[in-house]
C-alpha positions as CSV (number, residue, x, y, z in Angstrom):
1,M,79.5,63.8,57.3
2,K,82.3,66.5,58.3
3,K,80.4,67.3,61.1
4,I,79.2,63.9,62.1
5,L,82.5,62.8,61.9
6,S,84.1,65.9,63.8
7,I,81.6,65.1,66.5
8,I,82.7,61.0,66.8
9,A,86.1,62.3,66.7
10,Y,85.6,65.1,69.8
11,K,83.8,62.2,71.8
12,G,86.5,59.9,71.7
13,S,89.3,62.6,72.4
14,Y,87.4,64.1,75.6
15,G,86.9,60.5,76.6
16,V,90.4,59.6,76.1
17,L,91.1,62.7,78.0
18,Y,89.2,61.9,80.3
19,S,90.0,58.7,81.3
20,V,93.6,60.3,81.7
21,S,92.4,63.0,83.9
22,L,91.6,60.4,86.5
23,M,95.3,59.4,86.9
24,P,97.1,60.8,90.5
25,M,98.3,64.0,89.7
26,S,102.3,62.6,90.6
27,V,101.8,60.5,87.8
28,L,100.2,63.3,85.3
29,Y,103.4,65.2,86.6
30,G,105.3,62.6,85.3
31,F,104.0,62.6,82.0
32,S,105.1,66.0,81.9
33,S,108.2,65.6,82.7
34,F,108.8,63.1,79.5
35,L,107.1,65.9,77.8
36,Y,109.4,68.5,78.8
37,V,112.3,66.1,77.7
38,L,110.2,65.8,73.8
39,T,109.9,69.2,73.5
40,Y,113.3,70.4,74.7
41,Y,115.6,67.7,73.8
42,I,114.4,66.0,71.3
43,F,112.3,67.6,68.9
44,G,113.6,71.4,70.4
45,Y,109.8,72.8,69.7
46,R,110.0,76.8,69.1
47,K,113.3,76.2,70.8
48,S,114.9,79.1,68.5
49,V,112.1,81.2,69.2
50,V,112.1,80.9,72.8
51,M,115.7,81.8,73.4
52,Q,115.4,84.6,71.0
53,N,112.3,86.3,72.5
54,I,113.6,85.8,76.1
55,S,117.2,87.3,74.9
56,R,115.9,90.0,73.3
57,S,113.5,91.0,76.2
58,F,116.1,90.6,78.9
59,P,119.4,92.3,77.3
60,E,120.8,92.3,80.6
61,K,121.3,88.8,81.2
62,R,124.5,86.5,80.1
63,Y,123.9,83.6,77.8
64,D,123.6,80.9,80.5
65,E,121.1,82.9,82.2
66,V,118.9,82.7,79.3
67,N,119.0,79.5,78.8
68,D,118.6,78.2,82.1
69,M,114.9,80.9,81.7
70,V,114.1,78.9,78.3
71,K,114.8,75.5,80.6
72,K,112.9,76.7,83.0
73,F,110.1,77.9,80.6
74,Y,109.6,73.9,79.0
75,L,109.3,72.6,82.4
76,C,106.1,74.8,83.0
77,F,105.4,74.7,79.7
78,A,104.8,70.8,80.2
79,A,103.5,71.0,83.5
80,N,100.5,73.0,82.7
81,F,99.3,70.3,80.3
82,A,99.6,67.9,82.9
83,E,97.7,70.4,84.9
84,I,94.9,71.5,82.5
85,I,94.2,67.8,81.4
86,K,93.7,66.9,85.5
87,S,91.1,69.7,85.4
88,I,88.7,68.0,83.3
89,S,87.7,65.7,85.9
90,T,88.9,68.1,89.2
91,S,86.1,68.4,91.7
92,P,85.4,72.5,92.0
93,Q,85.8,72.1,95.4
94,K,89.3,70.5,95.1
95,F,90.2,73.4,92.3
96,D,88.9,76.2,94.9
97,K,92.2,74.9,97.3
98,K,94.5,75.2,93.9
99,L,93.4,79.0,93.4
100,T,93.5,81.2,95.8
101,F,91.4,84.9,94.6
102,V,92.6,88.5,95.7
103,N,90.6,91.2,95.8
104,L,87.6,89.0,94.2
105,E,85.2,91.3,95.7
106,L,86.3,94.2,93.3
107,I,84.8,92.6,90.2
108,D,81.4,91.7,91.9
109,N,81.2,95.2,92.9
110,L,81.8,96.5,90.0
111,I,78.9,94.3,88.1
112,R,76.6,95.1,91.1
113,S,77.3,99.0,89.6
114,G,75.8,98.4,86.6
115,K,79.1,97.9,84.6
116,N,80.6,95.5,82.7
117,V,83.6,94.4,83.3
118,V,86.3,93.4,81.0
119,V,89.1,91.0,82.7
120,S,92.4,91.0,81.0
121,M,95.3,89.0,81.7
122,G,98.2,87.6,79.8
123,H,99.3,84.1,79.1
124,C,101.1,84.1,82.6
125,G,101.4,80.5,84.8
126,N,98.5,78.3,83.5
127,W,96.3,80.9,82.0
128,E,93.9,78.6,81.5
129,L,92.6,76.9,84.7
130,L,91.3,80.6,85.3
131,N,88.0,79.4,83.7
132,F,87.3,78.6,87.2
133,L,86.7,82.3,87.8
134,S,82.8,82.0,86.5
135,Y,82.5,79.6,89.0
136,K,83.6,82.0,91.8
137,L,81.4,84.5,90.1
138,S,77.9,84.7,90.4
139,H,77.3,86.8,87.2
140,D,77.0,85.8,83.5
141,M,81.0,85.5,82.6
142,Y,82.0,85.5,78.5
143,A,85.7,84.5,77.2
144,V,86.6,85.8,74.0
145,Y,87.8,83.5,71.4
146,K,88.9,82.8,67.6
147,P,86.9,79.7,66.4
148,L,89.2,77.1,65.6
149,R,90.1,75.6,62.0
150,S,89.8,71.6,63.0
151,G,86.0,71.2,64.3
152,T,87.1,68.5,66.8
153,A,89.8,71.0,68.0
154,N,86.8,73.5,68.6
155,L,84.5,71.4,70.2
156,L,87.3,70.3,72.5
157,M,88.2,73.9,73.3
158,I,84.8,74.9,73.9
159,K,84.0,72.0,76.1
160,L,87.3,72.2,78.5
161,R,86.6,76.1,78.8
162,S,83.1,76.0,79.3
163,R,83.2,73.1,82.2
164,F,82.5,75.8,85.5
165,G,79.8,77.5,83.5
166,M,82.1,80.2,81.6
167,K,80.5,81.0,78.2
168,L,82.6,81.3,75.0
169,I,81.7,84.0,72.1
170,S,83.3,84.8,68.7
171,N,85.8,87.7,68.8
172,K,83.3,88.4,66.1
173,S,80.2,88.8,67.8
174,I,82.0,90.5,70.6
175,A,80.8,93.7,70.4
176,R,77.2,93.2,69.0
177,H,76.7,90.9,72.2
178,M,77.7,93.7,74.5
179,L,76.4,96.7,73.1
180,K,72.6,95.0,73.4
181,K,70.4,96.9,75.5
182,E,68.3,93.8,76.8
183,A,72.1,91.8,78.3
184,S,72.6,92.8,82.0
185,P,76.1,93.4,82.9
186,S,78.5,90.7,82.4
187,I,82.0,89.6,82.7
188,Y,84.1,89.7,79.5
189,Y,87.6,87.6,79.4
190,F,90.6,88.8,77.7
191,L,94.3,87.4,76.4
192,A,95.4,90.2,74.9
193,D,99.2,89.7,74.8
194,Q,99.4,87.7,71.4
195,C,100.1,89.5,68.2
196,P,97.2,91.0,66.3
197,R,97.0,90.2,62.4
198,I,95.8,93.8,61.7
199,I,98.4,96.6,63.3
200,E,97.7,100.1,64.0
201,D,100.1,103.0,64.8
202,K,98.3,104.2,67.5
203,Y,98.1,101.0,69.3
204,R,102.2,100.3,68.5
205,F,104.0,100.4,71.9
206,E,107.7,99.3,74.2
207,F,106.8,96.4,75.8
208,L,109.9,94.4,77.2
209,H,112.7,96.5,75.3
210,Q,110.9,95.5,71.6
211,T,109.0,97.9,69.4
212,T,105.4,95.5,69.6
213,F,102.0,96.0,68.4
214,F,98.9,94.8,70.3
215,F,95.4,94.2,69.7
216,S,92.6,97.2,70.3
217,G,90.0,95.5,70.4
218,M,90.0,95.5,74.5
219,E,90.6,98.8,75.3
220,K,88.0,99.7,72.2
221,L,85.2,97.7,73.2
222,A,86.1,99.1,76.8
223,R,85.5,102.4,75.7
224,I,82.3,102.1,73.7
225,S,80.8,100.2,75.9
226,D,81.8,102.2,78.7
227,S,83.0,98.9,80.8
228,A,85.9,99.0,83.7
229,V,88.7,97.2,83.0
230,V,90.4,94.7,85.5
231,Y,93.8,93.1,85.1
232,L,94.6,89.6,86.5
233,H,98.0,89.1,88.0
234,I,98.8,85.4,88.6
235,T,101.9,84.0,90.3
236,Q,102.6,80.2,91.2
237,T,102.4,79.5,95.3
238,S,103.7,75.9,94.7
239,K,103.4,73.3,92.4
240,G,99.9,73.3,90.9
241,N,98.9,76.3,93.1
242,Y,98.3,80.0,92.2
243,K,97.3,83.1,93.4
244,I,95.2,85.7,91.4
245,I,95.4,89.1,92.5
246,C,92.7,91.1,91.0
247,K,93.8,94.9,90.2
248,S,91.8,97.7,88.6
249,L,93.0,98.9,85.3
250,C,90.2,101.6,84.9
251,T,86.6,102.5,86.3
252,E,86.0,105.2,83.4
253,P,87.7,104.0,80.3
254,M,86.3,107.4,79.0
255,T,88.4,109.6,80.5
256,F,91.2,107.8,79.2
257,K,93.3,109.3,75.8
258,E,93.2,106.6,73.5
259,G,96.0,104.2,73.5
260,E,96.0,105.1,77.3
261,I,94.0,101.7,78.8
262,T,96.5,99.3,76.4
263,Q,99.3,101.3,78.0
264,K,98.2,100.6,81.7
265,Y,97.6,96.6,80.6
266,I,100.9,97.0,79.2
267,D,102.5,98.3,82.2
268,L,100.8,95.5,84.3
269,L,101.3,92.7,82.2
270,T,105.4,93.3,81.9
271,E,105.3,93.8,86.1
272,N,103.3,89.9,86.0
273,I,106.0,88.6,83.2
274,N,109.1,90.0,85.4
275,E,107.9,88.2,88.3
276,E,108.1,84.8,87.0
277,P,109.6,85.4,83.9
278,H,109.8,81.4,82.9
279,R,106.1,81.5,83.3
280,W,105.0,83.9,80.6
281,L,104.2,82.2,76.7
282,W,107.4,82.4,75.2
283,S,106.9,79.9,72.8
284,H,104.0,82.0,70.6
285,K,106.0,84.1,68.2
286,R,104.6,87.3,69.5
287,W,107.0,89.9,67.8
288,K,106.1,88.1,64.0
289,R,105.3,91.5,62.4
């Protein structure tokens, strides 16, 4: 019964979201402005977390500069929701005009050479729109995710993220899948900048002026499967439009010492954040451990 209720709730929720997504983008951005007022001024959603994260990450900035960055973050945070909702019904042709990929042939050539490719990035720009990458490349692409507790929310997430051909694979199944002998070279998509549940001393780094633990999974999977690693550097070119640059992080992971691949990822992520600091997801409790 619980599963049936989850499916009914999911279909109803998706129907509502799809209907909303048909509204003009100007209207959706209008809603996002209202959401900004709610999250920043009325409810102050994780405002203390955002303020603390930014002030500690940029100790050289004055209070007024930090406060200005906090406001810009909430504006981007709200606009992201509008763009994600619009993406539900946006045609691939229109999407293609909004996302400009640079050096995409890097991934294509690596796959054709017989290597798996681990595509890594951070919660920069509007990362959810990069599910469109699976439409741009004619190779199997898997997004590594942790299933949500809510059955309704989990079904919605799978539906939205798989619209352009992305396949979702549980974080508990990813290693077994990558090491299958019969599996053809594929792309595996990781967001590796969240706080890990299990901390390992070898994966403790200096990141944004703070001692920070990182997930070891991305590097370990790349090493045991001999996969190339590519970083996606995302910036906004204009409202609702983004440029994604594919940067080679490593092609021969076994030649790196443990932790070096993660360090290179951190360096590229830091560069990405510094380019547009208000566009990283400052509301997650990155340093809670």
